[in-house]
N, C-alpha and C positions, 0 to 999 in steps of 0.2 A: 805457519799461518800465516806470516807477513806474505811467502811466495804464493800462497792461496788467494788472499785478498787481493792481492796485485795481479794476478792472472785475474779476478774477476772483473778488476776495471779497465784491465788494457786490453782483454781478448776483446770484448764488444765493442772498443774504439777502433781498433784495427779491422776486426768485421766490417764494421759501418762504414769506414773511409774505402775499403776496397769497393763495397757495392754501390758507392757513390762515386767512384772512379768510373766502373764497369757502366752505371745507368746515366754518365754526363751524357750530354747533346753532342751530336758530331757536328760536323760543317755541310751545312744545307746544301742540297743539291739543284743548283739553279739554272736551268735551261739556257743556253747562248741565245737563242732567239727563239720568239714563239713558233707555236704549229699552227697553219692555216687550216682552217675549217672549210670543207670541200663540200659545197651543197653539190646536191644531182640534182639536175632539172626532170621533173616527171615527165614522163614520155604521154601522149594521149592514150587513154584505153582504146586498146582495139574491141570494139564490138563485135560478137559471135552473131551471125546469122542464123538462128535457129531452123529455118528453112530449108538450108543449105547444107548447114554442118553436118560431117559423120560423127558418127558415136565416140570416136578415139578422138577427135579433137575437141566434143564438146566433155571427156571425159578429162582431157587433160587441163582445159582454160577454165572449167567452173568450178567452184568450190562446195565440196558437199557432193559433187555428182560423180559417181561411181560408173562402174562399167555396168550394172543392171538397169540404173535408172538413164543414162544414155542411149541404152539399147530401147528403153521403154517411149524414151522420147521419140526417137525414130519411127518405131512401131505406130506409136498413135501418130505423126504425121504420114504415115505409108497409108494407114488406114482411113485418116478423117481430112487429108489434103494437108494442104498447109497452113501453119498459125495466123489466124488475124492478128490478136494481137498479143503479147506477152505474156498477160493474165491465162490466155489458155493453158497454159504449162501447168497448172493448178488442177487440170481435170485429171493428171497424169498420177496415176498411185504412187504415192512416197515424195510426191514435191508438195510441200506446203507454202505456206504464206511466208515463215521463217526462210527457207533456204532460196524462194524466189525473191526475196528481200535483198539479201546478201551476195546476189547476181543480176539484180536488176540494172545495175549499172556496166554489165559485161554483155548482155544478150539485146538483140533486135530482132524485129522482123521486118523484112521485106517481101 
């Protein structure tokens, strides 16, 4: 009986001690010198002239413009002449105001 009581008292004591030793915080790792933050200067945005660009260039440079829409822009330009304003792109099927606004700072008309 004495051994049983002793086991019930000492076992949790030793188990708790081993958990507290393994959970003890270690030495904090401090970097020797601060890491510099490198800022990248933004290059000026190159604007794409929709009157002279080919379909492949438009497809690469413009967001949301795939092969079909780029070819539609070129076909519209060949059928109706050069664009007078950027807003004329809205006449092309598949190009809405949201797509135009997303690319407005990337396109120009000369």
